[in-house]
N, C-alpha and C positions, 0 to 999 in steps of 0.2 A: 592216778599213778601210771595207768596204761597209756593215757594220752601223752604224758610227759615222756615215757620211754619211746613212743612212736615219733615224737618230735625230735628227740635226740638221734634216733635211727635215720630220720630224714636228712639230718645234717651229716651223719657219719658216712653214708653210702657215697654221696658226691665227693666227699673229702678223699675217700680211697681212690675213686676214679681219677681225680685231679692228680693224686700222688703217682698213679701209674703213668699217666700222660707225661707228667713232668720228668719222671725217671727215664722214660723212653727218649724224650727229647734230649736230656743230658747225655744219655748213652750215644745217641746218634751224632751229637755235636762234639763229643770228646775227640781230642786229637789221636791220630793213629787208628789202628783197627786190630781185631783179634787175630788176623792172619798176616799182619805185617811183621817182617823180620829183617835182620841185617842182609840176608840173602833173599832177594825178591823171588817169588814163585813165578813160573812161566804164566803168561796171560791165560792160556787154555786151562791150566790147573786151577788158577784163581777163579776163573769163570765157573768151573764145575763146583768148586767149594761154595761160592756165593749162591749158586743155584740150589745146592743141597740145603742150605740154611735159610733160603728165601731172601737173601740180602740183595738179590738182583731186582727185586720188586720196588716200586715207588715207596717212598717213606710213609705216606699216609696209609697205603695198603698194609705195609708191615705192621704199623701201629694198630690198625683196626683188627688185623688177624691176631696180633698178640693179646689185645684186650679181650677179644671174643674167646680165645682159648682159655684165658684166666677165668673169665666170668662163667663160662659154660662148663669147663672141664677142670678148672684149677690146674692148668697145665702151663708151666713156665717155659716150655720148649727144651731143645737139646742144649747141652753144655758145649762150648767151643773148645774147652781144654780137655775134658774127659770124653773122648770120642764115643765110647760105648755106653755113656750114661746121660740121663736127662738132669735138668736142674732139680726136678722133684726128687730124684734119687739122691742127689747131693744133700738136699735139705733133710730128707728122711734119715740120712745117716748122721748128720751133725746135730740136728735140732733136738732129738731125745737126750743126747749127752748134755747139751747146754741147758735144756729145760730141767733136767734132774738136779744139777747143782745150783741152777738159778732159783728153782722153787724152794729148795732147802735154804738158800741164802735169804730169800724174801721172808720165809717163816722165822728164821733165827733173828733177822734184823728187826722184824715187827715185835716179836715176843720180848726179846731182850730190851729193845729200845723203849717200848711202852712201859714195861715193868720198871726199868731204871728211872725213866722220866717221872713216873707217878710217885715212886718212893722219894725221889729227890725233891719233888714239890711239897709233899705232905710232911717231909722231914727237913724243911728248908733250914739252911745254916747249921746243919749237923754234919757229922762225918759221912753219912750216907749221901747227902747232897754234894759235899766236896768230892767224894769218890766218883759219883756219877758225872759231875761236870768235868772233873779232871780226866776221867776215862774217855769221855766223848771228845774233848779237845785233843787228847793224844791220838785217838783213833782217826780224827779228821786230818791230823798232820801226817798220817801215814797212808798215802794212796796205794791202790792195789799193786802198782808196779814196784813199790818199795816193800810192801807187806809180804808179797809172794816170795821173793828171794830170802827174806828174813825167816819165814816159816820153813823154807827148805833147809836153810843152814841149821836152824835149831832142831827141828823134828826129824830131819833125814840125816844130816851130816854129823851133828853132835850126839843126839839121843838115839838115832837109828830106829825110831818108833814107826815112822810112816814112809811109804815109798815116795820118792821125789817127783814122780810123774807117771804118766800112763792113765788108763781108765779101767781096764780089766772088767768090763761088764758093769761098771758102776758100783763095785764093792766099797763098803763104808770107809776103808782105810785109804782109798783113792779119792774119796769125795770130801773128806774133812778139810784138807788144806785149801782147795779151791773155794769151798763155802766160806771159810774164815776170811780168806783174802778178798772175796767179793762183797761180803756182807758188812765188814767192819765199818767202812765210812758211812754206809746207809744207816747202820745201827746208831752211830754217833749222831747223825742228823735227826733221826726219830727221837732219840733221847732228849735232845735240846728242844725240839718242837713240843714234845709232850710235856716237858717240865714247864715251859713258858705258858702253854695253854692251860695246864692244870692250875698253875698259880693264879692266872687271871680268873678262871672259873671259881676257885676257892674264895676269892675276894668279892664275888658277886653277891648281890642282895638276897637272891633266892637261896644261896647256900647259908648265909647268915640266918635267914628265917628258919631253915631246916635245923640248924644247930640250936637256935633259940627254942625250938619245940622240944629239945631234949633228945633228938635222935642220936643213936650211936654213930661215932665217926665212920665206922665201916659202912653203915647204911647210907650215910650222907655221900660218901665217895662213890660207892658202887651204884646206888640208885639215882643220885642226882648229879654228881659231878663228872663221872667217867664218860658218859655218852657225849655231852657237849664238848668235853676236852678232846675227844678223839677227832673232831671235825678237821682241824688243821693237819693232823697226821694223815687222814684219809685223802685230803687234797694232795699231799706230798707223795702218797703211795702210787698215784697214777703213773707219772713218768718214772718213779723209782722202780716199780714192778717191771716196767718194760726193760729198764737198764739191767735188772738182775736176771729176769727170765731169758732175755736174749743173750746174756752172758757178757764176757769181756774178751777182747782180742788178747790183752795182756795175760789174763788168767789162762786162756786156751793155749797160748804159745808157751808160757813158762812151765805149765804142768802137762803139756802135750796131751790134752784131753781128747782131741779129735772133734771138738765142737765146731760151731759155725764160725767162730772167730778165725780159726785157722783156714777154713775154706775161703773166707772173705779175703784174707790177706793174700793167699796163694792166687786167688782169682784176680785180684788187683794187679799183682806182679805179672800175670800171664794174659792180662787184658781179656779175661773171660767175662765179657759184659753180661752175658745171660745169667750167670750165677750171681754176679753183683746185683743185678736188677731183682732177681728172685729173692735174695736175702733182704735187700732194701725194702721191697714191697711187703715181705712178711713182717719185718720190724714195724713198718708203717701201719699195717693192719692191726698188729698187736697193740700199738700205741693208741689207735682209735678205740679198740675194744676195751682196753684197760681204763681209758678216760671215760668211756661210756659207763663201765661198771662203777667207777668212782662217783660219777654224777648220780647214778641210781642209788648208790649207798648214801650219798649226801642228802638226796631228796627223801630217802626213807628215814634218816635220822632227824632231819629238819624239814618238815612238810612245807614250810613257808617258801623254800627254794623252788618248789614245783611251779610257783606262780610268778 
């Protein structure tokens, strides 16, 4: 198992380095610049600004310095838009917000999706199955940019139960609607994957053998069927977890949470390439990390995958 993890790490590290280099090249070749405006600055002022941010250096030196700062100090450099703050400060402000409602979204999507999918499979063609399938289809038809305004209309404008936006230190009444809006479509996908996987496992020969031995249905499901049925769900969870933990631009903007999505959009409008790169690299690192975690879980559940 340890050798398998080391092999996966040997692939993950160069992947992250390639991501950093590719992001830097994209930033440098993008049209326009962070300090271009309709009223051009005097050449002397522009030269001073470029010298301050190291933009007057050759491209290869800028890139090597950037990679060296990230690898040795985890420093993404200064922000071009927020003159008194660094990219690390921007991420430190937005990421905890996004991580909070993203983690709750991942937890809700996994628990509800796996539970509904399991009951739908073991009660196939009953009202439970029809309810789970119908709910998942309906949830997938409502993306978060549609779900979020509907939640605001119902729970804020009509019922007056929840605030329509803001974060207020992550109090529960500010977290509920972002979690529902973000987790609904993922929950629907997990329900359908779990239902299909459980149906396939329940029709396997080793399950029939367990049933023929007279084992109770609960034991058959929990001890023999649940673990292999989870494998497709775990495969799906890798990219899904990244999508939820890094949040959503739509959710951040509609609920004014102050998460990373808002910073990303503002930085794109203001050509703050340093913040855009910092958030892009952070999302890339999380993607690699979650996929590595999924691979390890997969190998733990099914040891044949290690070889």
